[in-house]
C-alpha positions as CSV (number, residue, x, y, z in Angstrom):
1,M,11.0,-3.6,23.7
2,K,8.4,-1.4,25.4
3,K,5.0,-1.5,23.7
4,Q,3.0,1.7,22.8
5,S,-0.7,2.3,23.3
6,L,-3.1,2.8,20.4
7,L,-3.2,6.6,21.0
8,K,0.5,6.9,21.3
9,A,1.3,4.6,18.4
10,S,-1.2,6.4,16.2
11,L,0.1,9.8,17.3
12,I,3.7,8.9,16.5
13,L,2.9,7.5,13.0
14,G,0.4,10.3,12.4
15,I,2.9,13.1,13.2
16,A,5.6,11.3,11.1
17,G,3.1,10.9,8.3
18,I,2.0,14.5,8.3
19,V,5.7,15.7,8.4
20,S,6.3,13.4,5.5
21,K,3.3,14.7,3.6
22,F,4.4,18.3,4.1
23,L,7.9,17.4,3.0
24,G,6.1,15.8,0.0
25,L,4.5,19.2,-0.7
26,F,8.0,20.7,-0.7
27,F,8.7,18.1,-3.4
28,R,5.5,18.9,-5.4
29,W,5.8,22.7,-5.1
30,P,9.3,23.1,-6.8
31,L,8.4,20.3,-9.2
32,I,5.3,22.2,-10.4
33,M,7.3,25.4,-10.5
34,L,9.9,23.7,-12.7
35,I,7.8,21.6,-15.1
36,G,4.3,22.8,-14.7
37,D,1.0,20.8,-14.7
38,E,2.0,19.1,-17.9
39,G,5.3,17.8,-16.5
40,V,3.6,16.7,-13.3
41,G,1.1,14.9,-15.4
42,Y,3.9,12.8,-16.9
43,Y,5.2,12.1,-13.4
44,Q,1.7,11.2,-12.1
45,M,1.1,8.7,-15.0
46,S,3.9,6.5,-13.7
47,Y,3.3,7.0,-10.0
48,P,0.1,4.8,-9.8
49,L,2.0,1.8,-11.1
50,Y,4.6,2.3,-8.4
51,M,1.8,2.7,-5.8
52,F,0.2,-0.5,-7.3
53,F,3.4,-2.3,-6.3
54,V,3.4,-0.7,-2.9
55,A,-0.2,-2.0,-2.5
56,I,0.7,-5.5,-3.5
57,A,3.6,-5.5,-1.1
58,S,1.7,-3.9,1.7
59,G,0.0,-7.1,2.7
60,V,3.3,-8.6,3.9
61,P,4.3,-5.9,6.5
62,A,0.7,-5.9,7.7
63,A,0.8,-9.7,8.0
64,I,4.2,-9.5,9.7
65,S,3.0,-7.0,12.3
66,K,-0.1,-9.1,13.0
67,M,1.8,-12.4,13.3
68,I,4.7,-10.9,15.3
69,S,2.3,-9.2,17.7
70,E,0.5,-12.5,18.3
71,R,3.8,-14.5,18.8
72,N,5.3,-11.8,21.0
73,A,2.2,-11.8,23.2
74,K,2.8,-15.5,23.7
75,G,6.5,-15.1,24.4
76,D,7.6,-16.9,21.1
77,V,10.7,-14.9,20.3
78,K,12.1,-17.5,17.9
79,G,8.8,-17.4,16.0
80,V,9.2,-13.6,15.6
81,F,12.5,-14.0,13.8
82,E,11.3,-16.9,11.7
83,I,8.5,-14.7,10.4
84,L,11.1,-12.0,9.5
85,K,13.4,-14.4,7.7
86,E,10.7,-15.9,5.5
87,S,9.2,-12.5,4.7
88,K,12.6,-11.2,3.5
89,I,12.8,-14.0,0.9
90,L,9.3,-13.3,-0.3
91,M,9.7,-9.6,-0.6
92,M,13.1,-9.7,-2.3
93,F,11.5,-11.9,-5.0
94,L,8.6,-9.6,-5.4
95,G,10.6,-6.4,-5.4
96,I,13.3,-7.5,-7.9
97,G,10.6,-9.0,-10.2
98,T,8.6,-5.7,-10.2
99,S,11.6,-3.5,-10.8
100,L,12.7,-5.7,-13.8
101,I,9.2,-5.6,-15.3
102,L,9.0,-1.8,-14.9
103,F,12.4,-1.2,-16.4
104,F,12.4,-3.6,-19.4
105,F,8.7,-3.4,-20.3
106,A,8.2,0.4,-19.8
107,K,7.4,1.1,-23.5
108,P,4.9,-1.8,-23.9
109,I,3.2,-0.8,-20.7
110,I,2.8,2.8,-21.9
111,K,1.6,1.7,-25.3
112,F,-1.0,-0.7,-23.7
113,V,-2.5,1.9,-21.4
114,Q,-2.3,4.6,-24.1
115,W,-0.2,7.1,-22.1
116,D,1.8,9.9,-23.6
117,P,5.1,8.4,-24.7
118,K,6.9,11.1,-22.7
119,A,5.9,9.3,-19.5
120,Y,8.6,6.7,-20.4
121,Y,11.3,8.5,-18.4
122,S,9.2,8.7,-15.3
123,L,8.5,4.9,-15.5
124,I,12.3,4.2,-15.9
125,G,13.1,6.6,-13.0
126,I,10.7,4.9,-10.6
127,S,11.6,1.3,-11.6
128,L,14.4,0.8,-9.0
129,A,12.2,1.8,-6.1
130,P,10.3,-1.6,-5.7
131,I,13.6,-3.4,-4.8
132,I,14.4,-1.0,-2.0
133,I,10.9,-0.4,-0.7
134,S,10.1,-4.1,-0.5
135,I,13.0,-4.7,2.0
136,M,12.2,-1.5,3.9
137,T,8.6,-2.5,4.5
138,I,9.8,-5.7,6.2
139,Y,11.6,-3.9,8.9
140,R,8.7,-1.5,9.4
141,G,6.4,-4.5,9.8
142,F,8.8,-5.9,12.4
143,F,8.8,-2.8,14.6
144,Q,5.1,-2.4,14.2
145,G,4.5,-6.0,15.3
146,L,6.5,-5.2,18.5
147,Q,4.1,-2.2,18.8
148,N,6.9,0.3,18.6
149,M,6.0,2.8,15.9
150,T,8.9,5.2,16.4
151,P,11.4,3.6,14.0
152,S,8.7,3.4,11.3
153,G,7.9,7.0,11.9
154,I,11.4,8.3,11.7
155,S,12.1,6.2,8.6
156,Q,9.1,7.8,6.8
157,I,10.6,11.2,7.5
158,L,14.1,10.2,6.3
159,E,12.6,8.6,3.2
160,Q,10.7,11.8,2.3
161,I,13.7,14.0,2.9
162,G,15.8,11.9,0.6
163,R,13.0,12.0,-2.0
164,V,12.7,15.7,-1.8
165,V,16.4,16.6,-1.9
166,I,17.5,14.0,-4.6
167,G,14.2,14.0,-6.6
168,V,14.0,17.8,-6.9
169,G,17.8,18.0,-7.4
170,L,17.7,15.6,-10.4
171,A,14.6,17.3,-11.8
172,F,16.5,20.7,-11.8
173,L,19.6,19.2,-13.3
174,L,17.7,17.4,-16.1
175,L,15.3,20.2,-16.9
176,P,17.5,21.5,-19.8
177,K,16.9,18.2,-21.6
178,G,13.1,18.6,-21.4
179,I,10.3,18.4,-18.9
180,E,9.9,14.6,-19.6
181,Y,13.5,14.0,-18.4
182,S,13.0,16.2,-15.5
183,A,9.9,14.2,-14.5
184,G,12.0,11.1,-14.7
185,G,14.6,12.5,-12.4
186,A,11.9,13.4,-9.9
187,A,10.5,9.8,-10.1
188,F,14.0,8.4,-9.2
189,G,13.7,10.3,-5.9
190,A,11.4,7.5,-4.6
191,A,14.2,5.0,-4.8
192,A,16.8,7.3,-3.3
193,G,14.6,8.2,-0.3
194,G,13.7,4.6,0.2
195,L,17.4,3.7,0.5
196,I,17.9,6.2,3.2
197,G,14.9,5.0,5.2
198,L,16.0,1.4,4.7
199,L,19.6,2.0,6.1
200,Y,18.2,3.7,9.2
201,L,15.7,0.8,9.9
202,Y,18.4,-1.8,9.4
203,V,20.7,-0.2,11.9
204,K,17.9,-0.1,14.5
205,Y,16.9,-3.7,13.7
206,I,20.5,-5.0,14.3
207,K,20.5,-3.4,17.8
208,V,17.1,-4.9,18.7
209,K,18.0,-8.3,17.4
210,K,21.1,-8.5,19.6
211,K,18.9,-8.0,22.7
212,M,16.1,-10.3,21.7
213,W,17.8,-13.2,19.8
214,N,21.4,-13.9,18.8
215,R,21.1,-17.5,17.4
216,P,20.8,-18.6,13.8
217,I,17.3,-19.0,12.4
218,K,16.5,-21.9,10.1
219,T,14.1,-21.7,7.1
220,N,10.5,-22.7,8.0
221,P,8.2,-23.3,5.0
222,K,5.2,-23.4,7.4
223,V,5.8,-19.9,8.4
224,L,6.1,-18.7,4.8
225,S,2.7,-20.4,4.1
226,E,1.2,-18.6,7.0
227,I,2.6,-15.3,5.9
228,L,1.1,-15.9,2.4
229,R,-2.3,-16.9,3.9
230,V,-2.5,-13.7,5.9
231,A,-0.8,-11.3,3.5
232,L,-2.5,-12.3,0.2
233,P,-6.0,-11.1,1.1
234,I,-4.6,-7.9,2.7
235,S,-2.5,-7.3,-0.5
236,I,-5.5,-7.9,-2.7
237,G,-7.6,-5.4,-0.6
238,A,-4.9,-2.8,-0.8
239,T,-4.4,-3.5,-4.5
240,V,-8.1,-3.0,-5.2
241,G,-7.9,0.3,-3.4
242,T,-4.9,1.4,-5.5
243,I,-6.7,0.2,-8.6
244,M,-8.9,3.3,-8.1
245,S,-5.9,5.4,-8.8
246,L,-4.9,3.3,-11.7
247,I,-8.4,3.7,-13.1
248,D,-8.0,7.4,-13.0
249,S,-4.6,7.2,-14.7
250,I,-5.9,5.0,-17.5
251,L,-9.5,6.1,-18.0
252,V,-9.6,9.8,-17.1
253,P,-7.1,11.1,-19.7
254,Q,-8.8,9.0,-22.4
255,K,-12.3,10.0,-21.4
256,L,-11.4,13.7,-21.1
257,L,-10.4,13.6,-24.8
258,L,-13.9,12.3,-25.6
259,S,-15.3,15.3,-23.7
260,G,-13.8,17.6,-26.4
261,L,-10.6,18.6,-24.6
262,T,-7.2,18.5,-26.3
263,S,-4.4,16.1,-25.2
264,E,-2.6,18.9,-23.3
265,Q,-5.8,20.1,-21.6
266,S,-6.6,16.6,-20.5
267,T,-3.0,16.1,-19.1
268,I,-3.3,19.4,-17.2
269,L,-6.7,18.5,-15.7
270,Y,-5.5,15.1,-14.8
271,A,-2.5,16.7,-13.0
272,Q,-4.8,19.0,-11.1
273,L,-6.8,16.0,-9.9
274,T,-3.9,13.6,-9.0
275,G,-0.9,15.9,-8.6
276,K,-2.6,18.7,-6.6
277,A,-6.1,17.9,-5.1
278,S,-5.3,14.2,-4.3
279,V,-2.0,15.1,-2.8
280,I,-3.7,17.6,-0.4
281,I,-6.5,15.1,0.4
282,N,-3.8,12.5,1.3
283,I,-2.5,14.7,4.2
284,P,-5.4,13.9,6.5
285,L,-5.5,10.4,5.2
286,T,-2.0,10.0,6.6
287,L,-3.5,10.1,10.1
288,S,-6.0,7.4,9.3
289,V,-3.3,5.2,7.7
290,A,-1.3,5.7,10.9
291,L,-4.4,4.6,12.9
292,G,-4.9,1.6,10.8
293,T,-1.2,0.6,11.0
294,S,-1.4,0.9,14.8
295,L,-4.7,-1.0,15.0
296,I,-3.7,-4.2,13.4
297,P,-1.1,-5.5,15.9
298,I,-2.9,-4.1,19.0
299,I,-6.3,-5.5,18.1
300,A,-4.7,-8.8,16.9
301,E,-3.1,-9.2,20.3
302,N,-6.3,-8.5,22.2
303,Y,-8.3,-10.8,19.9
304,V,-5.8,-13.8,20.1
305,M,-5.6,-13.4,23.9
306,R,-9.4,-13.2,24.1
307,K,-9.5,-9.9,25.9
308,R,-13.1,-9.0,24.9
309,R,-13.4,-5.8,26.9
310,A,-10.1,-4.4,25.7
311,L,-11.0,-5.3,22.1
312,E,-14.3,-3.4,22.3
313,E,-12.5,-0.4,23.8
314,K,-9.9,-0.3,21.0
315,I,-12.6,-0.6,18.3
316,Q,-14.6,2.3,19.9
317,M,-11.4,4.3,20.2
318,S,-10.5,3.7,16.6
319,F,-13.9,5.1,15.4
320,K,-13.7,8.1,17.6
321,L,-10.2,8.9,16.3
322,S,-11.4,8.3,12.7
323,F,-14.2,10.9,13.0
324,L,-11.9,13.3,15.0
325,I,-9.6,13.3,11.9
326,A,-12.2,13.1,9.1
327,L,-14.8,15.7,10.0
328,P,-12.7,18.8,10.6
329,C,-10.4,18.0,7.7
330,T,-13.4,17.6,5.3
331,L,-15.0,20.9,6.4
332,G,-11.6,22.8,6.3
333,L,-10.7,21.5,2.8
334,F,-14.2,22.2,1.5
335,F,-14.5,25.8,2.7
336,L,-10.9,26.8,2.3
337,S,-10.0,24.9,-0.9
338,E,-9.0,28.0,-2.9
339,P,-6.9,29.7,-0.2
340,I,-5.2,26.3,0.6
341,M,-4.3,25.8,-3.1
342,K,-2.9,29.4,-3.2
343,V,-0.7,28.7,-0.1
344,I,0.6,25.3,-1.3
345,F,0.9,26.1,-5.0
346,P,1.5,29.9,-5.3
347,G,1.1,31.1,-8.8
348,R,-0.3,27.8,-9.9
349,S,-3.4,27.3,-7.8
350,E,-5.7,26.0,-10.5
351,G,-7.8,23.1,-9.5
352,S,-9.2,24.4,-6.2
353,L,-12.8,23.5,-7.2
354,I,-11.6,19.9,-7.8
355,L,-10.1,19.9,-4.2
356,K,-13.4,21.3,-2.8
357,Y,-15.5,18.5,-4.1
358,L,-12.9,15.7,-3.6
359,S,-12.8,16.6,0.1
360,I,-16.2,15.1,0.5
361,S,-14.6,11.6,0.0
362,V,-12.3,12.0,3.1
363,P,-14.7,10.6,5.7
364,F,-15.6,7.6,3.6
365,I,-12.0,6.8,2.8
366,I,-11.0,7.1,6.5
367,V,-13.9,4.9,7.7
368,T,-13.2,2.3,5.0
369,Q,-9.5,2.2,6.0
370,T,-10.4,1.9,9.7
371,T,-13.0,-0.9,9.3
372,T,-10.7,-2.8,6.9
373,S,-7.8,-2.7,9.5
374,I,-10.1,-4.0,12.2
375,M,-11.4,-6.9,10.2
376,Q,-7.9,-7.8,9.0
377,A,-6.7,-7.8,12.6
378,I,-9.3,-10.3,13.7
379,G,-8.7,-12.6,10.8
380,H,-11.5,-11.6,8.4
381,Y,-9.5,-10.7,5.3
382,I,-11.8,-11.5,2.3
383,R,-14.9,-9.4,3.1
384,P,-13.3,-6.0,3.0
385,V,-11.6,-7.0,-0.3
386,I,-15.0,-7.8,-1.8
387,N,-16.4,-4.6,-0.5
388,L,-13.6,-2.5,-2.0
389,F,-13.9,-4.4,-5.3
390,I,-17.6,-3.5,-5.5
391,G,-16.7,0.1,-4.8
392,C,-14.1,-0.1,-7.6
393,I,-16.8,-1.4,-10.0
394,V,-18.9,1.6,-9.1
395,K,-15.9,3.9,-9.8
396,V,-15.2,2.4,-13.2
397,I,-18.9,2.7,-14.3
398,L,-19.3,6.3,-13.2
399,T,-15.9,7.4,-14.6
400,Y,-16.7,5.7,-17.9
401,L,-20.2,7.4,-18.1
402,L,-19.6,10.9,-16.5
403,V,-16.1,12.1,-17.6
404,P,-16.9,12.2,-21.4
405,I,-19.8,14.6,-20.7
406,P,-18.4,18.1,-21.7
407,N,-20.1,20.0,-18.8
408,I,-18.8,17.5,-16.2
409,N,-15.5,16.2,-17.5
410,I,-12.9,15.9,-14.6
411,Y,-15.7,16.3,-12.0
412,G,-17.1,13.0,-13.1
413,A,-13.9,11.3,-11.8
414,V,-14.4,13.2,-8.5
415,L,-18.0,12.0,-8.2
416,A,-16.9,8.5,-9.1
417,S,-14.3,8.4,-6.2
418,I,-16.8,9.7,-3.7
419,S,-19.4,7.2,-4.7
420,A,-16.9,4.3,-4.7
421,Y,-15.8,4.9,-1.1
422,L,-19.3,5.6,0.1
423,V,-20.4,2.2,-1.2
424,A,-17.3,0.5,0.4
425,T,-17.9,2.3,3.7
426,I,-21.5,1.2,3.9
427,L,-20.6,-2.4,3.1
428,N,-17.7,-2.5,5.5
429,M,-19.9,-1.2,8.4
430,I,-22.5,-3.9,7.7
431,S,-19.8,-6.5,7.6
432,L,-18.1,-5.3,10.8
433,K,-21.4,-5.3,12.7
434,N,-22.0,-8.9,11.6
435,K,-18.5,-10.1,12.5
436,I,-18.2,-8.3,15.9
437,K,-21.2,-7.6,18.0
438,V,-20.0,-4.3,19.3
439,N,-22.5,-1.6,20.3
440,F,-21.1,1.7,19.1
441,N,-21.5,4.8,21.3
442,L,-22.7,7.2,18.5
443,R,-22.7,10.2,20.8
444,S,-19.1,9.8,21.8
445,T,-17.7,8.6,18.5
446,F,-19.6,10.8,16.1
447,I,-21.9,13.4,17.5
448,K,-19.3,15.2,19.7
449,P,-16.6,15.3,17.0
450,L,-19.3,16.7,14.6
451,I,-20.3,19.5,17.0
452,A,-16.7,20.4,17.6
453,S,-16.0,20.4,13.8
454,L,-19.0,22.6,13.0
455,F,-18.1,25.3,15.6
456,M,-14.5,25.1,14.4
457,I,-15.3,25.8,10.8
458,I,-17.6,28.7,11.7
459,G,-14.7,30.2,13.6
460,V,-12.3,29.5,10.7
461,I,-14.5,31.2,8.1
462,I,-15.1,34.3,10.4
463,S,-11.4,34.6,11.2
464,Y,-10.4,34.2,7.5
465,I,-12.8,36.9,6.4
466,N,-11.6,39.3,9.2
467,L,-7.9,38.6,8.6
468,L,-8.3,39.0,4.8
469,N,-10.0,42.4,5.3
470,K,-7.1,43.5,7.6
471,T,-4.1,42.0,5.8
472,N,-5.3,41.8,2.2
473,S,-3.2,38.6,2.0
474,S,-5.0,35.3,1.2
475,N,-2.0,33.3,2.3
476,L,-1.6,34.9,5.8
477,S,-5.4,34.8,6.3
478,C,-5.5,31.1,5.4
479,L,-2.7,30.1,7.7
480,G,-4.0,32.3,10.5
481,S,-7.5,31.0,10.3
482,I,-6.3,27.4,10.2
483,F,-4.2,28.0,13.3
484,I,-7.2,29.5,15.1
485,G,-9.4,26.6,13.9
486,I,-6.9,24.1,15.5
487,I,-7.1,26.0,18.8
488,I,-10.9,26.1,18.7
489,Y,-11.1,22.4,17.9
490,M,-8.8,21.3,20.7
491,V,-10.6,23.5,23.2
492,L,-14.0,22.0,22.2
493,I,-12.7,18.5,22.4
494,L,-11.8,19.2,26.0
495,I,-15.1,21.0,26.8
496,L,-17.2,18.3,25.2
497,R,-15.1,15.7,27.0
498,V,-14.4,13.7,23.9
499,F,-11.5,12.3,25.9
500,T,-11.6,12.3,29.7
501,I,-8.4,12.4,31.7
502,E,-9.1,8.8,32.8
503,D,-9.7,7.8,29.2
504,I,-6.3,9.1,28.2
505,K,-4.5,7.6,31.1
506,S,-5.9,4.2,30.6
507,R,-4.6,4.1,27.0
508,V,-1.4,6.1,27.1
509,V,-0.2,4.1,30.1
510,R,-0.1,0.5,29.1
511,N,-0.9,-1.9,31.8
C-alpha cells in the first residue's frame, strides 16, 4: 500500500475531520432548535463519559499505528497482522465491558456525580457506542500504521453522517415524550454512526488483507504485552486530557449553583460552554488531531530507522503546521465570536462571550497535542502524561475557586481551561527540548504564521464592517469576511514563503 507524506496525510485527515465537525454542527443545530440549551445540557452531561471511554481506547489505535509502521518499515508483514489480531481481543473486552457498565450502572453514576436525573436517558442512549467504536478504532489504527489516512478520513465522514441522520431523527421522534427522551435519542446516534464507519473500514480491510497476507495468524501473547506497554501510557495521557471535560461536567454545574444561579440557569450556562463554545473550538482542533495522528507512524518510522535528518524535518514541519492552524483560528474566533455564534446557532446565539475567551486556549491545546504525539512516537510516553496531569490539577483548583464567585461564574471554567493547557504546553516544550536536541527555526515555524495571521484578521475585521454596512446582514458579512480572510491568509503564506515549492515537493512526493 502506497504511503502518504506528513502534509498529505494531515491534509486528508484534516479535511475529513473538518467535514465531520461541520456535519456535527448540523447535528447540534437542529438539536438545539428542538430541545434548547437545557436539553443539550442533559445530552452533554453523558457525552464526557463516552469521550472518557474514547480516550481510554485511543491508546490502542495509536499504539497499533506506531507498531505497524515500525514493522512495515522492516518488511515484517506477519508482525503487522499479529498486532491487529491481539488488539482486536483487547478492544472487544474493553468495549463490551464499558457498554455494560454504562447501561446497568447509569443511575448510580448519575447519583454519584450529582447530575440531573433526566440525564439518565442520554447515558442509556450512548451506552452501546463503546462496543462499536472500540472495533472501529482498530481498523483506523491499522490503516494509519500503513500511513494511508484515506480510509480513516472517509470513515469519519460516514460515521458523522450516520450520527446526524439517525441521532437527529430519533431526537425528533422522541420529542413528544419529553426533552430528556429526545436527548437520549440524540445520544444513540453515536452508536449508529459508528456502525456505519465500522462496516466501511471492514470492507476496505478485507481487500487490503487479501493482497498483503492470506495465511492464518496465531495468537502471540508477546505482541499483546507490547501493545499494552505502548498503549497504556498513551491511553492514560488521553484520559487525563478528557478528564478536563469530566471536571467541567462534574464541578461546573455544582459550583455554578454556589454562585447563586438556579439549577436551570446552571444547566444552560454549562450547555453554552460545552454544547456551543467548545464544539466550535473543536473545529480547528480537528486539524491538530489529524496532524498528531499522522505524526505518530511517520516519526516512529524515521526514529526506528535512525533517519535523524528526516526526523528533524518532520518535527519542524509539525510545529509549522501547528501554528499555521492555531494562530488564524484563535484570532478569527476571538474577534468574530458573536457573528460566528449567530451563523451556527441562529436564534440561539447566547454564549458568544464564552467562545471569545475560550478561543485563547486553542494555541496551547494544539501545541500540547503536537508535542505529545512527537514524544509518543519516539517512545517517551510517561512525561506528557505527567505534564497533562499537572495541567489537570491546575484546572481543578481554578474551577473550584473561581466558578462559585458570582461575578465570574462560568468564565472561571474558561480561565481554568486556558491555564491548564498553558501549563501543559510549557512543560511539554521543556520535555521535548530535553529528549530531542532539535534547534527550532522560530522565524519559519512561528514568526511568519503570526505575521500572516495578524494581516489576515485586520482584513477580516475591515471586510466584516464594510459588508455589514452594505448588506445589514450579520450572517452574510461573517461568511463573506471569513472567505476573504482565507484568501488573504493563503496569499500571505505564499508571499512570506512559509512553504517553498521545493519544501512542498520534498514532502508531498515520498522518496
